[in-house]
N, C-alpha and C positions, 0 to 999 in steps of 0.2 A: 638391624636395618632401620627401624624407626629412629634410633638414636643418631645414626649416620645422616639420615634425611634431615633431622632437626638441626644437626651441626652444619650441614650444607646450607640450609635456609638462613641460619644465623649469620654465616660467613657472607652469603650473598647480600643480605641486608646491610651488613657492616661495610662491604665494598661499595654498595650503592650510596650509602651516606657519605663515605669519603669522596666519591665522585661529586656529590652534591656540595661538599665543602669547597672542592676545587672550582666547580662551576660558579658558585656564589661569589667566591673570592675574585675570579676573573671578571664576572659581570659587574661587580662593584667598581673595578678599575675602568671598565668600558664606560660606565655612567660618569665616573669622575672626570674622564677626559673626552666626553661627548663622542665616544665611538672610535677615537683615534688616539691610541696610547703611544706616547713617545718611546723610542727604542730603549732608553735606559730604564724607564718604569716598567716596560714590558718584561725585560730581563729580570728586574727586581721582583716583579709579581711572581714569576715562575720560581725564582730562587727562594722567595719567602714561603712558598708552599712546602718546602722541605721541613720547616718547623711548625707551620700552621696545621698541616695534616696530622702529625703525631699529637699535637695539643688537643685538637678536637676529637681524634680517635680515642685518646685516653679518657676524655670526659664522657664519651658515649659509653665506654665500658664501665666507668665508675658509677654512672647513674642508671645502669642496668637497662639500656634501651633494647636489649635483645632477649629479654626474658619473656616478653609477650609475643603474640602472633599478629601479623598485619591484618588478618581477616577479622580479628576481634579488637582492632585498634579503637580506643575510646579516649575520654577525657584524661584519665590517669596517664595514658601514654603521651598525650600532648604536654602534660605538666612535666613529665620526665624529659621530654625533648627540649622544652623551654629552659629547664634548669641546666641541661647539658650544654645547650647553645650559649646561654648567658655566661656560664662558667668558662667555656672555651673562649668566648669573646674577651672576657676580662683578662684571662691569662695571655691571650694574643696581644692585647694592648700593653700589658706589663712587659712582655718579651720585646715588643717593638720599641718601647722606651729604653729598656736596658741595653739592647743590642745596637740600636741606632743604625739599621742597615742603610746602605747607599744604593740607590736613592731611598729616602725615608718613605715609609708606608703612609700614604695620605690618611688623615683622620677620618675623612668621609668613608673610606674603604673599611676602616675598623668598625664604623657604626652601621653602614648599610649592609655589608656582607652577612652579619648575623641575621638580619631581617629576611634576606633572601633565603638563607639557609633554613630558617624555621619554616618558611612557606614551602620550600622544596621538600623537607622531610615530613612535615605534618600533612601537606597536601597530597604527597604520594601515597601515604598510608590511608588517608581518607578516601582517595580515589580508588585504591585497590579494594578496600572494604566495600565501597559503594558498587563497584563493578561485580564483585563476588556475590553480593546480596541481590543485585539486579538479576544476575544469572539464576540465583536460587528462587527468588520470589517475584520476579518480573518487575513491572514499573511501579509497584506499590511499596518499594523499599522505604520511601520517605515516611510512610505511615507505620513503620515498625514491622517486626516479625509476626506473622499470622499465628494466632493462638485460639483454641477453643476452651471454653469454661465448662467444666462438668459439675452441674448443680445449678438450678435456677431458683434457689430459695433466697433468703435474706442475705446470706454471705455471698452467693453468686451475683445477686443484683448489685450489692455494694462494690464487688470486684469489677463488675461490668462498668460501673460509673467511673471508677478510677482508671480502668484501662482505656476509656474513651479519651482521657487526657494524657495518656502515656505516649511518649515518642519512641519507646523501646518496643512496645507491643501493639499489634493491630487485632482487635477482637473480631473474629469472623462469625461467631455464633455461640450458642449455649446448647447443652444437652442435659436432659433431665428425665428420670424414669416416670415422673408424674404426667400421665397422658393428657390431663386437662390443661397443661401448660404448653403442649406442643402447638406450634404455629403462632403463639403469642410473642409479643415483643417486650423487651426490658431495656429501657433507655435507648430504644432504637435498634436493639440487637435481637434477632429472632431466635426462639427456642426451636432448634431444628429437628429434634427427635429424642430417642432414648439413649442413655449412656452406652448401652450395649452396641449401638450403631457406630461407635467411635472409629473402628478400623476403616469402615467404608467412608465415613465423613472426612476423616483425616486425608484419605486419598483424593476425594473429590475437591476438598478445599485447599489442597496442597499445603497442609500445615504439619509441622513436625513437633508441635508443642501443645500441651494441654495443662490446665491448672485445675486440680481437684478442689472444689469449693463446697464440701459437704461436712463441715467440722462437727456438726451435731449428730451425724449419722452413727450407727453402731459400728463397732470395730469390724464385724464381719462384712458389712457393706463397704467400708473403706478399704478393707483388704481386697475385696472382689474388684473394686474399681481400679486400685493400684495395679493389681495383677493384669487386668485388661489392658491398661495403658502400656505396661512393659511388653506384653505379648503382641501388642499391635505395633510395636516399634516406635511409639510416640514418646518423646522426651517429656517427662512429667514433673510438675511441681505440685505441691500440696499446701493448702491453707490449714494449719493446725487448729485444734480446738481453741476457742476463744476463752481467755482467762481474764480475771480482774486486772492483772498486771498489764495486759496488752489491749484492753478495751479502747484506750484512747489513740492507739497507733493506727496508721493507714493500713488497709488490708494488704496492699502490695508489699509493704515493708516486712510483713510476716510470712510471706510465701517462701517456702524453702524447697530444695531439691528432694525428690522422693528417695527413700533409702530402703535398705533390706528390712528394717523393722516394720515399715509400712506394708511390705508384702507378707510378712508373717502375722501381722495384725494382733499384737498383744494388748489386752486391756491394761490401762494404767493401774498401778498398785496403790491402794490406800491402806496405810497401816495405822494401828492404834498408837499414836506417838506418845500418849501419856504413859502407857504401860512400858513401852521401850525406854522412855526417858527415866522412869522409875528404876529400871534395871541398870542403866548405864551412867546416869548423871552423877558426877563427883565420885565415880568409882575408878579403880584400876582395872583395865581390861587387857587381856593377853590374847594375841592371835598368832597361831603357828601357821607356817606357810604363808606368811604375810606378804611375801614378794610376788606371789602368784596372782592369777587373774581374779579369782574369787577372794583370796585373802586380802589383796590390796584394796578391792572395792569394799570389802567388809570394814577395813580400816577407815576408809573415807566416810562410809555411812555412820560408823560408830562415833567419829569425831563430831558429827552434826549434833550429837546428843550431850555434849559437854562432859566427857569423862575427865577425871583429874590427871590420868596418865594412861598412855597406851604402850604396851610392850609388844614390839613387832619382832617375831622370831622366825628366822628362815635360814636355810643352809646356803643360799646363794648370796654371796657378798654383793654382787652387782645389783641384784633385785632389791636388796635392802637399802643399798646406797641410793638408788633411784627413788624408792618410796620415801625414804627419810627426807630427801631434798624436796620432794613434792609436798609432803605433809608439813614440813617446817615453813614452807612458803605460804600454804593455804590456811594453816591453823597454827600460827605462831604462839598462840596462848596456851596450847596443850603440850605437855611434856611427852615427847615420843622417844622411847628407849629402843634403839636398834640392836638386836641380839643376833649374832651369827652363830648358828649351832645346829646340831643334828637332833631330831626328836627322839632318837634312840639313846642319847647321852643323858643317863639318869643323874649323874653328878651335876652337870650344868643345869638341868631342869630344876633340881632341888635348890641350887644356888640362886637361880633367877626368881623362883617362886618365894623363897625365903626372904629375899631382899625386897621384892616389890609387892608381895601379897596381893595377887590379882583376885578380884571378886568373881570374875567369869573368864573362862578360857574357851575361845573358839578354835577348834582343832581342824584346820584346813590343809595341813601338810599331807601330801600323798603323792605317790607315783600313779598317774592316771592314763597314760598313753597305752591303749590296749595292745596293739601289735608289738610295741617295743617291750612290754612287760610279759608277753606271752612266751617268748622263746629267748634263751640266753640269759635274760634278766628276771626270770620267774621268782627266784629265791629272794632277790633284792626287793621285788615288789611286795612279797609277803612280809619280809622283815620290816620294811619301812612302814607299810600300811597297817600291819597288825601289831608287831612288837613296838613300833613307834607310838601307836595309839595307846597301847597298854602302859607304856612308861610315862607318857604325858598324863594319862588319867590317874595312875598311881601317885605321881607327884602332886597332882591336884588334890587327891584325897589326903595325902600326908600334910599338906599345907592349908587344909580347910577352905579350899576354893568352893564358893557357893554353887556355881553352875559350870558344867562342862558340856559343850555343844560339839558334837561330831558332825562334820560335813561329809555326807555319804553321796551315793550315786544310784541312778536307776539300774545301772549294770550289776548292782548287788542282788537284783531280783532274778531268781532262776538263772544264775550266772553260767555263761558258757566259756568264760575266759578267766585267767588267773587274776587280773586286776579286779574284776567284779567279785570273784570269790573271796579275795583278800579283804575287800571293803565290807562284804557281808560278815566275814569273820571278825572284823573290827567292830561292827555293830553288836555282834554277839558278846564280844569282850566287854563293851560298855554295859550291856544288859546284865552280864554276870557281876560286874563291879557294883552296879546299882543295888544288888541284893544285900551287899555287906556294907555299903557306904552309909555313914550316919549324917554327915553334914553336906555332902556334895550331891547335887542333882545332875543326872546324866540325861541329855536329850540328843537325839539323832535327827538330822534333817536330810531328807533324800530327794534329789532332783536330777534332771537330765542335763543335756548339753546347754551351754550358754553361748550366746553370740559373741564372737571375738575373743574367746579365751585362748590362752597359749596352747598350741597344738591342735586346735579345733579345725573343722573343715572350712569354715568361712575364710579365715586368713589365708589358708592354703589355696582356695579357689581364687582369691584376689591376686595372690602372687602369680598364679598360673596365667590369669587373664592379662596381667601386666607384662608377662613375658611373651604374650601372643599365643598362648595355649600349647597343647590341648589341655582341657580341664578333665581331670581323672576322677571317676566315680567308681566305687567298687562293684556295685550291682544295680541294675535298673529298678529293682523294687525295694531297695533298702530305705527305711524310714527312721527318723529320729525326732524326739521332742526337742524343742528349742525355747529358751527364754533369754531375756537380756541379763547382763551381769548385775546392773543396779537392781532389777526386779528380784533376782534370786537373793541378793544380799539383803534387801529390805525384808523379804519374807523369812530369811534365816533369823534376823533380829526379832521379827514378830513372833516366830515360833519359840525362840529362846525366852521371851517374856511370858509365854503361856504355859511352859512346861512345869509339871509337878514332879518329874523324875521318872525315867524309864521309857518315855514315849519315843516312837519313831514317827516324825512328822513327814508328810508327803506334800510337796508343792503341786499346785495345779499347773501342769505343763501345757494345757490346751490340747490341740489336736496334733498328732504326729505329721511330720512333713516329709514328703518324698525327696531324697537328696538329689535325684536326677532333675526333678522340677526346679529345685533350688539352684542348681548349677545353670540350667537354661535361663532362668529368670535373672540371675546375677550377670550373665553374659549380656543379656539385652539391657539390663540396667546400666551397664557401663558403655552402652552405645554400639555394641558389636552385634553382628549377625552370627547365626550358627554355621554359616559357610566360612566366616572369617576365623572363628574360634570353635573348634570341635569339642564334643564331649566324648571321652573314651572310657569304656568300662574295663576295669582291670581285674575283677574277681575279688571275692571276699578275702580279707586279710586274716592272719592267724587270730583265732579267738573271737572273731566278729560274727554277730548274728544279724539277721535281716530286721528284726523288730525288737525294740526295747520295751520293757514293761516297768511299771511303777509299783506293782504289788505282786507278791508271790501268789501262787495258785490258791493256797489254803489260808491266806491272810484276809482279814476283813478290815474295814475302816470305820471310824466314827467321825462325825462332824465336829468342827470346832467353831467358836464364834466368828472366825475369819473365813470368808467364802473361798479363799484360795489355799486353805490349809486343812488337811485331814490327818487323823492319827491312825496308824496301822496297828493292828493287833498281830504281832509277830509270833513265831513259834517260841515255845518255852526253851530256855537255855539250861542245860544241865548244870547242877551245882559244882561239879568237878571239872568244868570246862577249862578253867585257867590252870589248875594244878596239872592237868594232863597236857595242856597246850604249851606251857612255858618250856619244858625240857626239849620239845621239838623245835621251838623257835630259837633256843639258845645253844643248840648242838654245835660242836666244834668241827663242822665240815660244811661244805656247800653242796646240798643235794642237787641232783640233775633236774632238769625241767620236768621230765616224766615222773620222777619221784615226788616233786612238789605237787604236780597235778593229782597224783595218786593219793598223797596224804591229805590234800585239801578236801577230797571227797569224804574222808573220815570225819572231818569237823563240820563241813557244810554239805548236808545230805542232798540239797537241791542242786548242787553244782554238777553240771553235765558238760565235761570238756568237749570242745569241737573235735570232730573225727580227724584222724591224722591226714586223710586225703584233702581236707580243707585247709591244712596248714602248709605254708611254704617251707621249703627246705632251707636250712640255715647253713652257710658255708662252714666247713670244718676249719679249726684254727690252722693258720699257716705256720709251718715249721721252717725257720730260717737256718740255712747251713752256712757256717762261716768258712 
């Protein structure tokens, strides 16, 4: 429906502009002959429109006049109009010279008609926008859109001074939690009350916009204010923290749209770059699963530290192609070796490691989608996540790789699904291999969900909102930990530089977030109401649990020099684990899902599969009759 409406509006605008072409052309003739056009020229004027209209219409399309909306018409739109009109006028002149119609088109018409056309097209758009904004904001449209500034400190004061000179914005007041500032004025603008009063103030002041100007406030305060704006239905912008790079810039130039990360409120990550650089600089680094969300970001972060070569290993041809193109463009000085392969392919792994001799391997390749791996694909999940980890790790040992880093998940803690149990078993395999490895150090890094990763809930919500809803959430009380992909990748690098062998590092994931709240906030963030886009609860999916954990019940943690990293003291792994595990992983049959779940409990004692009633039924295979 929205697409059809947009197409109709675009067609209407195009037809209006063609009418403007015809009108400007005929008005130019009227002016040329002082209001009385001779019969021959009158016929010639109408006949010439047969080629003038297509010429201008083509130019309107070429210069993209219908990508924007009239209600947001601005200087760039006028520039596009002027280019299209000038191009059309020049072509019309050339055609009139080449065709030499009878009677000839007067030169004054060729010069004057484009001027009238520009005034008609630009003026109509300006008039439409002015009328629309007058309807929304009343007679103050000439002073810009009303906005309230949240924060009356130094940043808020500087922003108020710039807004006083802005033609786009009209500052109606400031809000600040400091009671001593209430009622005072800053550059003539009054501090109206506390930030918590924003919903009432926005309604009273008839403003839909707010700028958050508290760059020095804590992350918790900024998250609270951003959430307040979204839930008040106010379109919010934020002034980020000031840095040395941006100190000389105007405050308004640094204001940006609020995004999901502002609502989740993650502290910026500071890593010990010296230690990470010592680990990676002038080294050969290998990343498995390099085409995935975490793997690709790891590659980007690794290349910042100047490795001599990066071996990007992934089973997906398209993912590796896309990553290779990006890295070659951004880091042309570093040799990137794209390898298409399966982590269970020992021959290929041996060949790659023998040829390139990596100093460190980041093993990010895994099947991670819980419901997809829970039923029908359970054995594939175990084989890929456990046997794949074992074979990459064994190849690393055989070729004297100094460091092996396993990317694990919070779902490996007290797992209730096959994916989590397989990742816990992969952790145990690395712990077992560490006991016999002489030159290779094994580290595991465990963390939760990352924003925007492939298959995660955020991109799914965004797609559902773009389609007009509904947004589907499995359960009203389900919670998850979240962090950004760059944050997770940087902490993985930090952990790998600190490991001594055998550690399970746990990233500080912050506070868990209710997925239902996240869905509601995202809907408001995109400018919709809950009446326009509903949230629908669909029930827990196979293998899913309400709350994720980062530590098993009988695990303890120890601090590290980095505030966002801790080390888990995991359960002891039996010496015979791998000897007993390999025959099961390499059996020449595909066990059923129930058999996989049953056998996983032998290896991972803390694994408690979800009850069958919580699982959805899977359709039986269809038998085709020829």
